[in-house]
C-alpha positions in Angstrom: 108.7 137.0 111.5 106.3 136.6 108.6 103.1 138.5 109.1 100.9 137.0 106.5 101.2 133.3 107.4 97.7 131.8 107.2 96.3 129.1 109.4 96.0 125.6 108.1 93.0 125.1 105.8 91.2 121.9 105.0 89.3 121.5 101.8 87.3 118.5 100.6 86.0 117.1 97.4 83.8 114.6 99.2 80.2 115.2 100.2 80.7 114.0 103.8 81.7 117.4 105.4 81.1 116.0 108.9 83.7 113.2 108.7 86.4 113.5 111.4 89.7 114.8 110.2 93.1 114.7 111.7 94.3 118.2 111.9 97.5 119.7 113.0 98.2 122.1 115.9 99.1 125.7 115.1 102.6 124.9 116.4 103.0 122.0 113.9 101.5 124.2 111.1 104.1 126.9 111.9 107.0 124.4 111.9 105.9 123.1 108.4 105.6 126.6 107.0 109.0 127.6 108.3 110.3 124.4 106.6 108.7 125.7 103.3 110.5 129.0 103.9 113.8 127.3 104.5 113.4 125.1 101.4 112.2 127.7 98.8 113.2 131.1 100.3 110.1 133.0 99.3 110.0 136.8 99.9 109.0 137.8 103.4 105.8 139.1 101.9 104.8 135.7 100.6 101.9 133.7 102.1 102.3 130.1 102.8 99.2 127.9 102.8 98.8 124.2 103.7 95.7 122.5 102.6 94.5 118.8 102.9 92.4 117.6 100.0 90.3 114.4 100.0 89.4 112.9 96.7 87.2 109.9 95.7 88.0 110.1 91.9 89.6 107.0 90.3 93.4 107.3 90.2 93.5 110.2 92.7 95.2 109.6 96.1 92.5 109.6 99.0 94.4 112.3 100.7 97.1 114.9 99.6 98.5 117.9 101.1 98.8 121.0 98.8 101.5 123.6 99.7 100.9 127.0 98.2 103.5 129.8 98.2 101.7 133.1 97.1 103.5 136.3 96.5 103.1 139.4 94.3 105.4 138.1 91.5 104.8 134.3 91.4 102.5 131.7 92.9 103.8 128.1 93.4 102.0 124.9 94.4 103.3 121.6 95.5 101.4 118.3 96.2 102.4 115.5 98.5 100.4 112.4 98.4 99.7 112.0 102.2 97.5 113.7 104.8 98.6 116.9 106.5 98.8 115.1 109.9 101.4 112.7 108.4 103.4 115.5 106.7 107.0 116.0 108.0 109.8 118.5 107.6 111.7 115.9 105.6 108.8 115.7 103.1 109.1 119.4 102.5 112.9 119.2 102.3 112.6 116.5 99.6 110.5 118.8 97.3 112.0 119.9 94.1 112.1 123.5 92.8 109.5 122.6 90.1 106.1 123.8 91.2 102.8 122.3 90.4 104.2 118.7 90.5 102.9 115.8 92.5 105.2 114.2 95.0 104.6 110.7 96.3 104.6 110.1 100.0 
């Protein structure tokens, strides 16, 4: 089992830090992280992070989930235009190998 999997993190670009957020359970977070491992096969030492970002800038989706794969040789990042509570294993399976690209919901 992977020893460096981090818990879900939530970031915000909005000033309302007290707004209620839909989070996910630790179990759902683990399921999504395992889907990332199955899809991209990072080394066992890699860290998988799931972060929900809120944005109020024009042209920016109101919520997006950023998936980061961090390891000693390479860091990759994927963005899905939906909140973390709506993210599914199928969303992760549909990601392409090309990191740093946005993926519509």
